[in-house]
N, C-alpha and C positions, 0 to 999 in steps of 0.2 A: 771883600776877606776870601781866597781861595777856598773852596770846599773841598779837594781834595786831604786826602789825610796828612798828621804831620809826616810820618816814615817818607811819603813819596816827595811833599815841599821840600824836606832836607836833603832829598837824593838818594834816600833805599828805595831798595826795591823791595816789594812784598814776594814774599816765599811761599810755599805752600807747608801746612804741617807736616805733611810724610813729604819728604824729597822725591825726588826721581819719577815724578809722575808719568812723564815724556818716554821714557827709556823704558817700563813697565808696559806701560800702555802699547808702544810698540811692538815689543815682544810679546803680548799677548795676541796682537791682533796677527803678527805675524805666523805663532804659534798654531792659532785657531785654521788659519788659511792653510797651513801645510798637512795637517792631521787631518782636518775637518772638510773645508771650502771645497780645494784641489779632490780629494779623491770623491767627493758627491758631485760633482761639477762633471769628473771625468765620466761618475756612471750615466748620469742622464745623457750627456754627448754620447756615449758610444749606445746606450738604448735607444738614441734618436735613429741609427740607423736604418732601422727597421719600419720607419716610416709611420703614418696615421694607420694606413691601413694594415701593417703590421699590429699596429697596439690594438685594432678593431678586431683581428683574429684573438687577438689574447686574450682581451675582455669579454669574448664570446665564447672562447673555447672551454667546455664544462668539467675538464680536470682540473684546468688554474683557477677558476671560480670556486668549486667545491675546495682546491686545497686552500686560498686564501682565505674561505668564511670558515673552515676550520680552524685555521691561526689566530685568526682576529678573533673569532666564537669563541674558542677554547682559552684562548689571553684573558676575555673582557668577564668570561665564569670566575677565573682564576682568583683574577684581580678583584671582585666585589668578593668572594668569599675570604680573601688574604685582609680585606678591608675589616669585616666583621670579626676575624678571630684574630688580626694584627692588632686593632683597636685593644681589645681586652687583654692580650698578653703584655701589650705596653701598659697596660692600666695595673695590671696585676706586678710587674715588673716594677713600679715605681712609687705605688701606694701600699702596699703589704711587704711584710718580711716574715721569711719563713725559709727552714732548712733547706739549702740546697739551691739557694736564690742566684748565688755566683755562677753557677751549673747551669741552670737553665737561660741566664742570660747569656752564658757562654755557647748554648747550642743553638740559639737563635743564628749565630752568625756562622753557624757550621754550613749552608749552603754557600756562603760564600767562599769559603776556601775548599770545598771538596770539589775535584775535577768532575763537571757536569757528567763526562760518560760513566763515570760510577756510581754517580748519583741517579742515571738511567739502566743501568744492569740491577743497581739494589732494588730499586721500585718496581722494575719489571719481574722478578724474582719474589718479592712480597707479593704482590696484585695479581699473581698468575692464577689461576683456576686450582692450581696446586699447592700456592704457596700459603705462608703463613697466615696472610690478611685474607687474600683471593677466594682461598677457599669457604671461608665463610659468608661469602657474597654469592657465592655459585650455588648454594643451597637457596637462595631467593631466586635466582636465576638469573643472577646480574653480574655482568660482564665487566670488568674494570681494563686488566692489561690487555692492550692490543686491540684497544678500540678507544676514541673520543674522551670516552671516560679516565681513561689513563693517560691520557695528555692534560688534561684538567689537573689530575694528581699530582704530577711532575712540574705543571707551571706553578700550584699552590706550593710545591717545595722550594722552587727555587725563586719566588718571590716572596715572601713572608718576611725575610727580613727587612725589605725596603720599605714596606707598611710599617712595621715594628720602630725600626731607626731612626724613622723620619716622625712621628708622633710622640715617642719615649720624650725627647726632649722638651716638647712643646706642655705635655702633662707635668713635667717635673718644675716648668714655669710657673703653671697655673695656683696659684696660692690657695691652701685650703681654707681661709677663713672667709673667701669669696663665697664659699659652698657652705660653710656655715652661716654665716649672713644671710643667704638663700634660707637658709631652715630657719634662723629666727624669725623671718619674715612671714613665714608660713606656708613655704614651697616644698612639695612634697620630692620624695628623691626622684621620680621620674623627671619634675620639671626642672628640680636642677640640672640633670643630664641634659635635658632638651634646650632648656633655656639659659644655662650658664656656662658648663662645659662643652657642649657639643660646638657653640659658634665660635668658641677660642680654638677648638681642634679643626674644625672645617677644612682653612687651606693646606695643613700639614695632612689631613687625611685625604685630600685631593692629591696631592704633589707623591705620598707614598702609593695611591692606585696609580696614578700615570708612571712612574717608574715602574711598577708593577706589569703593568698591561704593555709598557713599551718593551721591558726584559722577555715578556712571556711571548708578544709576537712574533720576535725572531729567535725564539731560542731553539738549539735544534741537537746539543749534544746530549740531554738529558731525556728528552722526546722521543729520537730516532728507536731507542731501544724499546720501551713501553708503549709506542704506537701502534706495530703493526704495521703501517705505511703500505696500508690497503688503498688502492686509487679509488677515488670518489669515495671512500669512508673515512679513513683514518692519516689520509697524507697529507702532511703540512706544506705550506708553502718554501719553506727552506731548502727541505728533501727536492720539492721542485726544482729548485735553482740551481740543487746539485746534480740532478737529472741533467740539466740542460748542459749543464758545462761538461758533463762525461760524453754525451751526443754533440761537443763542440760547438754547440749552438749559443755560444757566446750572447748573441745581441739578444734571443730570447731569453736568458739567464738574467741578464740586467734589465730587460724590459719587467720581468715580475719583481726583480730589486726596486726599480723605480717603481711601479705600483704601492708596493708594501711602505718605500719611504713617504709615498705621497698621503697613503692612507694615515700613516703612525705621524704625521708631520699635522695633520688636517685635527685628528684625536687631540694631540699633543696643545693644539693652537688652543680649539674649544675649551678643555682642562686650564689654561692658563686663562682664559679671560672669564670662567667661572670663579676661578681663585682670586681674581683681582676685583671681582666683584663682590666676593665675600667679604674681603678684608676689607673693602669701604663700606659694605652694610656694617661691620662688627665695631670700626671703628665708630661709623656714626652713630651705632646702638649705646 
């Protein structure tokens, strides 16, 4: 007797539960190619015109190295801070009820809607040495605005929603009965957090961290007003790209952009590997 299903044996074709896969897949590949792959390929090809010697000079230029270090360093610090406070805010919004909760929930999304230039001007005014917030730090000799610390503040502002909105749905899916069962079995509050809650949240936390870091590494609008833009001190790589373009050095500008692209892709790739390992560990346990 034939091993084919009865529907195939009598001449019926098997169809997908959701039709239109071929068309939708083709549209997806075409759209991604036009919007992402072709521009990135053009960026790489244009930057290749400077040759290996040009890349060598670029990577050994002190000003370029400092700009890349400031961009990625401040983005890393801001993303780590956002992980701590973003997870805390998401936990409060999900697990507690308090007056004005909807207002607080809406305020979290404000950096998404607010123009980055407006955010940068506002933060620069607040954290300047005579600003409402900056004057208190000035008493202790701490300079926020027009320094790398100001860049971190701006990146925290624009990166916080990525962590909150990534972690919040996962917290909503965690059943409280799991925590109650852990407490019934004698687990302390700290043990419940580290052994029950955090393993489930780790993939989402890493995703939020990656999104906040990637956004911060390439941020320009909100940083340019509070950074001070001092070469070798608070000059970011996107600003250096703008300077190269104003000098009509398009190859140098695309080369710096390619370096930023490569570093960002490498870090995101590593984070994705960690996420995959974490998911396998959680599922195995």
